[in-house]
Structure formats: C-alpha cells, structure tokens
ZAMARGU-4260 file (C-alpha; in steps of 0.2 Angstrom, whole numbers, plus 5000, padded with zeros to 4 digits):
<rodrens>
0) 4892/4835/4911 | 4891/4841/4929 | 4878/4832/4939 | 4867/4843/4951 | 4861/4829/4961
5) 4863/4830/4980 | 4869/4816/4991 | 4856/4808/5003 | 4851/4818/5018 | 4860/4807/5030
10) 4876/4813/5022 | 4872/4831/5024 | 4879/4839/5039 | 4872/4855/5046 | 4885/4868/5050
15) 4883/4886/5058 | 4894/4900/5064 | 4912/4894/5067 | 4907/4876/5068 | 4916/4862/5060
20) 4912/4845/5053 | 4922/4829/5053 | 4919/4814/5042 | 4927/4797/5040 | 4923/4796/5022
25) 4940/4794/5014 | 4938/4788/4996 | 4954/4783/4988 | 4955/4787/4970 | 4962/4777/4956
30) 4970/4783/4940 | 4955/4788/4929 | 4951/4781/4912 | 4950/4796/4900 | 4936/4787/4890
35) 4925/4783/4904 | 4912/4797/4908 | 4908/4788/4924 | 4925/4790/4931 | 4927/4808/4927
40) 4919/4813/4944 | 4930/4803/4956 | 4925/4810/4973 | 4911/4820/4979 | 4904/4826/4996
45) 4891/4838/5000 | 4889/4849/5016 | 4875/4860/5021 | 4877/4877/5030 | 4871/4895/5031
50) 4884/4906/5023 | 4874/4922/5023 | 4865/4926/5039 | 4846/4924/5039 | 4846/4919/5021
55) 4843/4900/5023 | 4854/4885/5020 | 4865/4881/5005 | 4875/4866/5000 | 4893/4866/4998
60) 4899/4852/4986 | 4917/4847/4985 | 4921/4836/4970 | 4936/4831/4959 | 4935/4832/4940
65) 4948/4830/4926 | 4954/4847/4920 | 4957/4851/4901 | 4968/4863/4892 | 4963/4874/4877
70) 4965/4859/4865 | 4953/4849/4875 | 4967/4837/4882 | 4965/4831/4900 | 4978/4839/4911
75) 4975/4830/4927 | 4963/4829/4942 | 4958/4845/4951 | 4946/4849/4965 | 4931/4860/4963
80) 4919/4868/4975 | 4900/4871/4970 | 4889/4883/4980 | 4871/4877/4978 | 4856/4887/4983
85) 4838/4881/4979 | 4845/4867/4968 | 4855/4879/4957 | 4874/4880/4957 | 4877/4899/4959
90) 4896/4899/4960 | 4909/4886/4956 | 4927/4888/4963 | 4942/4880/4954 | 4954/4877/4968
95) 4969/4874/4957 | 4974/4859/4967 | 4969/4841/4969 | 4962/4834/4986 | 4959/4815/4986
100) 4946/4818/4999 | 4940/4830/5013 | 4944/4826/5031 | 4936/4842/5038 | 4926/4857/5033
105) 4922/4873/5043 | 4913/4889/5040 | 4919/4905/5049 | 4924/4923/5046 | 4942/4924/5048
110) 4944/4940/5039 | 4932/4951/5049 | 4921/4956/5034 | 4904/4949/5042 | 4903/4934/5029
115) 4907/4916/5033 | 4923/4910/5024 | 4925/4892/5019 | 4940/4882/5026 | 4944/4864/5021
120) 4957/4851/5026 | 4961/4836/5015 | 4972/4822/5013 | 4990/4823/5019 | 4993/4842/5024
125) 4982/4850/5011 | 4970/4864/5015 | 4960/4877/5006 | 4955/4894/5012 | 4940/4902/5002
130) 4936/4920/5007 | 4920/4929/5003 | 4921/4943/4991 | 4902/4946/4991 | 4886/4936/4996
135) 4889/4918/4989 | 4904/4923/4979 | 4921/4917/4984 | 4939/4918/4980 | 4952/4904/4983
140) 4965/4912/4994 | 4982/4907/4986 | 4995/4919/4992 | 5011/4909/4993 | 5019/4917/5008
145) 5003/4915/5018 | 5000/4897/5014 | 5018/4892/5017 | 5018/4901/5034 | 5002/4893/5039
150) 5009/4876/5034 | 5025/4879/5045 | 5014/4884/5060 | 5003/4868/5058 | 5018/4857/5059
155) 5013/4839/5061 | 4996/4843/5067 | 4985/4844/5052 | 4969/4845/5060 | 4955/4858/5058
160) 4957/4863/5076 | 4976/4867/5073 | 4972/4877/5057 | 4959/4887/5066 | 4971/4891/5080
165) 4984/4897/5067 | 4971/4908/5058 | 4961/4915/5074 | 4973/4913/5088 | 4963/4913/5105
170) 4948/4921/5096 | 4941/4904/5091 | 4923/4910/5092 | 4926/4924/5079 | 4921/4937/5091
175) 4923/4954/5083 | 4911/4964/5094 | 4924/4978/5097 | 4937/4986/5086 | 4952/4979/5096
180) 4948/4961/5093 | 4944/4964/5075 | 4960/4975/5071 | 4970/4961/5081 | 4963/4948/5068
185) 4968/4959/5053 | 4985/4961/5060 | 4987/4942/5063 | 4982/4939/5044 | 4995/4952/5038
190) 5008/4944/5049 | 5004/4927/5041 | 5006/4935/5024 | 5023/4942/5028 | 5038/4937/5018
195) 5051/4928/5027 | 5069/4924/5023 | 5081/4911/5031 | 5096/4922/5026 | 5091/4939/5032
200) 5084/4949/5046 | 5065/4945/5044 | 5060/4960/5054 | 5063/4972/5040 | 5050/4963/5029
205) 5037/4962/5042 | 5021/4973/5040 | 5020/4988/5052 | 5004/4995/5060 | 4996/5011/5067
210) 4980/5018/5073 | 4976/5035/5066 | 4962/5047/5068 | 4955/5051/5050 | 4938/5059/5054
215) 4938/5063/5073 | 4926/5049/5077 | 4929/5033/5087 | 4935/5020/5085 | 4951/5025/5076
220) 4956/5018/5059 | 4969/5005/5056 | 4984/5007/5045 | 4995/4993/5038 | 5010/4996/5028
225) 5020/4982/5019 | 5033/4985/5006 | 5027/4999/4995 | 5009/4997/4999 | 4998/5004/5013
230) 4980/4998/5018 | 4968/5009/5028 | 4953/5000/5037 | 4939/5006/5048 | 4928/4997/5060
235) 4909/4997/5059 | 4895/4986/5065 | 4907/4972/5070 | 4915/4972/5053 | 4932/4978/5047
240) 4930/4987/5030 | 4944/4991/5018 | 4944/5010/5014 | 4960/5012/5004 | 4974/5002/4996
245) 4988/5013/4989 | 5006/5018/4989 | 5016/5024/5003 | 5014/5043/4998 | 4996/5045/5005
250) 4994/5058/5019 | 4979/5062/5030 | 4974/5077/5040 | 4971/5071/5058 | 4953/5072/5063
255) 4948/5082/5048 | 4942/5067/5037 | 4954/5072/5022 | 4966/5061/5013 | 4978/5068/5000
260) 4991/5061/4988 | 5001/5067/4974 | 5002/5060/4956 | 5017/5065/4945 | 5015/5066/4927
265) 5026/5055/4916 | 5039/5069/4912 | 5041/5074/4930 | 5039/5093/4930 | 5021/5094/4936
270) 5009/5084/4947 | 4991/5083/4953 | 4987/5085/4972 | 4971/5074/4975 | 4959/5076/4990
275) 4947/5063/4996 | 4935/5068/5010 | 4927/5057/5023 | 4914/5065/5034 | 4911/5056/5050
280) 4901/5042/5041 | 4912/5031/5031 | 4901/5021/5019 | 4906/5007/5006 | 4904/5020/4992
285) 4918/5030/4999 | 4931/5017/4996 | 4946/5023/4986 | 4949/5012/4971 | 4962/5012/4958
290) 4958/5012/4939 | 4969/5016/4924 | 4966/5035/4927 | 4972/5034/4945 | 4962/5035/4961
295) 4945/5042/4963 | 4946/5059/4972 | 4934/5073/4976 | 4945/5088/4972 | 4961/5090/4963
300) 4974/5104/4961 | 4985/5102/4946 | 5002/5111/4947 | 5006/5115/4929 | 5023/5124/4930
305) 5024/5128/4911 | 5009/5133/4902 | 5012/5145/4887 | 5003/5162/4889 | 4997/5157/4907
310) 5001/5166/4922 | 4993/5155/4935 | 5001/5139/4939 | 4986/5130/4947 | 4970/5122/4940
315) 4957/5116/4951 | 4945/5102/4948 | 4928/5097/4956 | 4924/5079/4955 | 4909/5079/4967
320) 4891/5083/4963 | 4892/5099/4972 | 4891/5115/4962 | 4902/5129/4966 | 4911/5143/4957
325) 4930/5143/4953 | 4933/5155/4967 | 4923/5144/4979 | 4933/5129/4973 | 4950/5137/4975
330) 4946/5144/4992 | 4940/5126/4998 | 4955/5117/4991 | 4967/5130/4997 | 4960/5128/5014
335) 4963/5109/5013 | 4981/5112/5007 | 4984/5123/5023 | 4980/5110/5035 | 4993/5099/5044
340) 4995/5082/5036 | 5004/5066/5042 | 5010/5052/5032 | 4998/5037/5031 | 5010/5023/5036
345) 5013/5010/5050 | 5025/5013/5064 | 5023/4998/5076 | 5028/4980/5074 | 5015/4966/5077
350) 5019/4963/5096 | 5019/4982/5099 | 5003/4985/5090 | 4994/4971/5100 | 5000/4978/5116
355) 4993/4995/5111 | 4976/4987/5108 | 4977/4978/5124 | 4981/4994/5134 | 4967/5003/5125
360) 4977/5019/5125 | 4965/5034/5124 | 4968/5046/5111 | 4960/5063/5112 | 4951/5068/5096
365) 4945/5086/5092 | 4939/5093/5076 | 4933/5111/5074 | 4921/5115/5060 | 4925/5131/5050
370) 4911/5139/5039 | 4923/5143/5025 | 4933/5127/5023 | 4923/5114/5032 | 4937/5110/5044
375) 4949/5120/5054 | 4968/5117/5055 | 4973/5105/5069 | 4990/5109/5075 | 5002/5095/5078
380) 5011/5094/5095 | 5029/5097/5095 | 5039/5081/5101 | 5057/5077/5104 | 5065/5071/5088
385) 5070/5052/5088 | 5085/5050/5077 | 5085/5032/5080 | 5073/5031/5066 | 5087/5036/5054
390) 5099/5024/5063 | 5086/5010/5060 | 5085/5014/5042 | 5104/5015/5039 | 5107/4999/5048
395) 5093/4991/5038 | 5100/4996/5021 | 5117/4989/5026 | 5110/4973/5032 | 5099/4970/5016
400) 5111/4976/5003 | 5108/4961/4993 | 5089/4963/4992 | 5087/4982/4994 | 5072/4983/4983
405) 5062/4973/4996 | 5068/4983/5011 | 5067/5000/5003 | 5053/5001/4990 | 5051/5018/4982
410) 5069/5024/4986 | 5080/5029/4972 | 5094/5021/4981 | 5086/5004/4978 | 5085/5009/4959
415) 5103/5014/4959 | 5108/4998/4966 | 5103/4990/4950 | 5117/4998/4941 | 5130/4999/4955
420) 5134/4993/4972 | 5131/4999/4990 | 5150/5003/4991 | 5147/5018/4980 | 5133/5025/4990
425) 5132/5034/5007 | 5122/5045/5019 | 5123/5061/5028 | 5113/5068/5043 | 5112/5087/5043
430) 5100/5101/5046 | 5098/5108/5029 | 5084/5121/5032 | 5089/5127/5049 | 5073/5122/5058
435) 5082/5112/5071 | 5078/5095/5064 | 5091/5085/5054 | 5087/5078/5037 | 5094/5062/5031
440) 5102/5062/5013 | 5106/5047/5003 | 5118/5049/4988 | 5133/5044/4978 | 5150/5044/4986
445) 5164/5054/4976 | 5182/5051/4978 | 5189/5068/4977 | 5182/5086/4977 | 5194/5091/4963
450) 5185/5080/4951 | 5169/5091/4952 | 5165/5104/4939 | 5155/5118/4947 | 5149/5124/4930
455) 5139/5109/4926 | 5130/5100/4940 | 5126/5084/4931 | 5144/5081/4926 | 5147/5072/4942
460) 5136/5060/4953 | 5134/5072/4968 | 5115/5072/4966 | 5103/5067/4980 | 5096/5050/4978
465) 5083/5052/4993 | 5079/5065/5006 | 5071/5061/5022 | 5065/5071/5037 | 5056/5067/5054
470) 5039/5075/5057 | 5027/5070/5071 | 5038/5055/5076 | 5039/5048/5059 | 5051/5047/5044
475) 5045/5057/5029 | 5051/5053/5012 | 5053/5071/5005 | 5060/5067/4988 | 5067/5054/4977
480) 5079/5058/4962 | 5080/5047/4947 | 5090/5045/4931 | 5082/5060/4922 | 5077/5070/4937
485) 5092/5074/4948 | 5091/5085/4964 | 5106/5095/4970 | 5109/5103/4987 | 5114/5121/4989
490) 5116/5133/5004 | 5102/5140/5013 | 5090/5126/5010 | 5090/5128/4991 | 5087/5112/4981
495) 5088/5112/4962 | 5081/5099/4951 | 5089/5096/4934 | 5078/5085/4923 | 5072/5079/4907
500) 5058/5068/4900 | 5066/5065/4883 | 5078/5072/4871 | 5065/5085/4866 | 5064/5093/4883
505) 5073/5098/4899 | 5071/5109/4914 | 5080/5117/4929 | 5069/5120/4944 | 5074/5130/4960
510) 5066/5126/4976 | 5067/5132/4994 | 5066/5117/5006 | 5057/5120/5023 | 5050/5107/5036
515) 5048/5093/5023 | 5041/5103/5009 | 5048/5111/4993 | 5042/5128/4987 | 5046/5133/4969
520) 5056/5149/4968 | 5061/5150/4949 | 5066/5140/4935 | 5066/5137/4916 | 5060/5124/4904
525) 5062/5120/4886 | 5051/5109/4875 | 5054/5107/4856 | 5064/5123/4854 | 5052/5134/4864
530) 5060/5140/4881 | 5049/5147/4895 | 5055/5154/4912 | 5046/5156/4929 | 5051/5171/4940
535) 5042/5182/4952 | 5027/5171/4951 | 5025/5174/4932 | 5029/5164/4916 | 5036/5172/4901
540) 5045/5166/4885 | 5064/5168/4883 | 5068/5179/4868 | 5083/5168/4863 | 5079/5150/4865
545) 5096/5145/4858 | 5105/5153/4873 | 5112/5144/4887 | 5098/5148/4899 | 5104/5137/4913
550) 5121/5146/4914 | 5114/5159/4925 | 5108/5146/4938 | 5125/5138/4938 | 5133/5155/4942
555) 5119/5161/4954 | 5117/5145/4965 | 5133/5137/4971 | 5133/5118/4975 | 5135/5113/4992
560) 5148/5099/4994 | 5140/5083/5002 | 5153/5072/5011 | 5143/5056/5012 | 5147/5043/5024
565) 5149/5027/5014 | 5137/5013/5019 | 5151/5001/5016 | 5168/5006/5023 | 5183/5003/5012
</rodrens>
C-alpha cells in the first residue's frame, strides 16, 4: 500500500524556475525482506516546487519500492516519482531504474515547451530526465543515445551543475525570450541524441538543421532532419512548438503556408498528394499527426492511373469544414500544385547552424495574396549548382558501406545492399533532361553490354536504384526503384517503370522527366486478366488482353546504356 503522508515541513525544499536543491540525506538501503511490509518502501524524500506557472505548489516524492512481475513475484527495487497536488497523487512515474538516494533535484525547462521538467541526480553517476508532456503529466526520458552521450560529457563530474551545463550550455537561466536562443537549445538536444560510432565517420549520422519560411511571417521555422525523419518547429510566445514529424519526402511552398507530401498505395501505381495549410497563425490544433490512415490533411488529390470506364485521372478531396463545389476544389488544389516547392530537410551541421543563428542573417519574406488560389506563386531564384553535394553523398556511401541503411535511409541502394554488396553497384552523373543540371543516378553495375537483351528490360539489372537532382541548392530524391517497381532510362528524358504488386497484376508506365518531376505520357496495366491502356490522356480497355501489350513499348522506347562508375574499384 502506497502511503500519501508527506515528510515534515523542515524537509520540504522550495524550488522555483531553474533552481536546484542539494541534500545530504544519503540513506543506504539493505536487502529487503519480501515478507516485511515495512521494508517495501526503503527510501523516500519529498520536495516542493511550482511546476505550472501561477498554479501553486506541488510536492515531488521520490521513493523506492519492490517491483512485481505478472505472477506477483518480486523483481527487484525500482525508483518511483509521485507528483502530489492538494494531498492527491495526480501522476506516478515508473523510472525503470533503481536509485539508492537522491543527491540533487532541479526543475527547469530544457526542451523549450514552457513547462518545467524534472532533473534528478542520484548515487554514483545515475540521473533522471523527466519531460513534461502536459500540465502535471511527465515522461521519463530514456533515449539510449542521449543518456549515453550525456554520461560521456559529464565525465567524472556527476554534479547537478555539470548536468545542467551539458543540457543547457551557457543558457543556464533557461532564457528563451527570442527564437535564436530557443532554436539553439532544440539543436543542442538533437545533437545530444545523435548516434555515434567509434568505427565510422560520425558526421554522417549527425542531425542537420535549416531555417525555412513556411508562412511568410517572422520568425522562420526550424527544420531538423535525422535519419529518415524530419521535424518541423515554430516559435511563439517564448516556446518552441512541434508542428510536424514525418518522413523526408515532405515539401513546403516558401512563404505560402502550404506543406505537401505524397503517399503511395501498396501496389505502387497510384498515389495521393496531400496538402496542409498554415495561415500566418500556427496553432496547436494545426499539428500534423500520424494515425493508421496517414497524416491529417486539408486537401488531397488522388492520382488514380487505372480506373475502368473513367477518363479523368484525378479525384479531389476536401477535408476541411469549408463547403465548395467540385470545380472550386479542383481549381484550388490545382493552384497549390502549380506553386514552387522545396524539400523540407536540413542542410547545416550543428556548428554551421549555430553560426547562422548568431549572425541573424536576414531573410526577405514576401507573400502575395491571390483571390483565386489564396496565394500566388513565389518563384525560386536561380543559383549556381553545387555538385559537391553529389560528391559528399558518394563519399558517404563509400565510407559507410557496412551500415548503409543508417547513412542512406529511404534509398533503394540501401535495400539492395541487403542482397548484394557495394562492389556490384555504382553511380553516374549526367544531365538526362537537358536543363543544364546534372542528375545523379545510382544502379547496378553490369560486366558487358553483350549480356543485355533489348527486348526484355527486366532480364538484366540495368534498372535505376535511385535518381537525384539538385534544386535550390539542395539534393532532391526524385525516385526510388524497388524489387517489383523498376525504373529504366531512355533517351530524351524518358523514364519507364516496369512494376507489379503481385502475381495478379503488372504495369508499364512511360514518364517524361523534367527538372525533378515525372509526367505520365502513356502506359498499360493488367489486373486479373483485364488490361487497360492510357494514351492521349484517355483510358480504354485493350481488346485482346492475352496479347503481349508491352511489346510495343519494347520496340518504341530503346534503352539507354548506363555505364555506372563502381563505388568500389576492382
């Protein structure tokens, strides 16, 4: 039975803001007697503080108890934290570890959300970080990388002062009165969380950062990219708010308050383009969150390539509370699709990003309102193409061939390495659409041209693993082939996809590639014996579904030989 009796007032220590408390109470524990109720609570200490501004004092009780498994057997000692308000326990945290005693406790906001977090140091080098998820609701921070990195930086100094300096740097007062200080703190936390390896170049595993203009207002938003995940934050009223957590394929239209992303369906020959709008006032309800049906969006355009007896390829969906006709919805979404978009990703290392914040580089924001679409297109400025971006990617692949999945998440090349080795793969830098910007192609290396069969593309492994281009100073991942959806390169910027979702279906799609985008020209698809064809912007059923409908594509589009440069020289 858990006792809700507080210690005498002389043991209560009042804490506010970023203050800390030190105590000399170090109660050594002995091995408990499982049959003795009096020994099941072996250590207890209570502290008093204000966790929620202007909401009065609460008590924080740290105590040890015997844990039990599902069969009611004791499993050992564990430390628990009770949050008590008005003599009622309103939250209990199971820390998952055992502290003999608390040496210090402090309450300060290290994650910039406007709520005080709980930081505890204990015997030896043990420490606890408890982050606020809501008022009086806390989560024990247990990310293994972060905890290990903090422990390394603490070294032999296990004091609370040292722990605070690791978490906060020079900003020990938790001053987030401007966005630069707040974004700097978020970047510091991601740096602490970064995966590190003693055997590889750790820079490839470090998070990257960027400032972007989502809605045309100041301050700009913060993007953090780590692995295959991207975070988007905005600053308001002294707090940093998480706006989005998603994959690396999200895009934004600078200054227009629009984020879009594509979601492919399971068989790979159609997809949804989702749009989320953020109008100059980013509220908590605007957060993009993921559920089993995907991300919440305002508008969606479904590209349905093959729908029997349908001549239009697009279906539009309105997920807002605004009523509009089909024509109005189509006009609105088509207007959004014609805007310029940039990839939502990070481009700066930690030191570079901190320097940008310190220099406070001004960024000109301009958004025009259009009566039809709500926003008008904001043209991107042309800039010199930096092909060092490709070199960095190639060198990174070579240096991390043993752990390519971590270095190149989302690349088909990383998937291919599960079945082969880097010696069988290569790259080629070439301008395939004639726009003056070289693309970077990754694919499989073939030994001789004579082995190739021009009449059946998939009889040899000359398909494209990944295709990249550079737009607005950033690398754009255009496409990623896979086992059942292979892409092949032809002359004149033609790319053909030969794919299948199962033994019951297959398709050949012909695209024209231009400036990072694929536009469908023609194609055919069969499903359960029914074959349909798309040509001249119309869909019709093929009269003889048993015929080799792909043969005309083999003859019409001639493969372009790709002489990949091997990643690993023989």
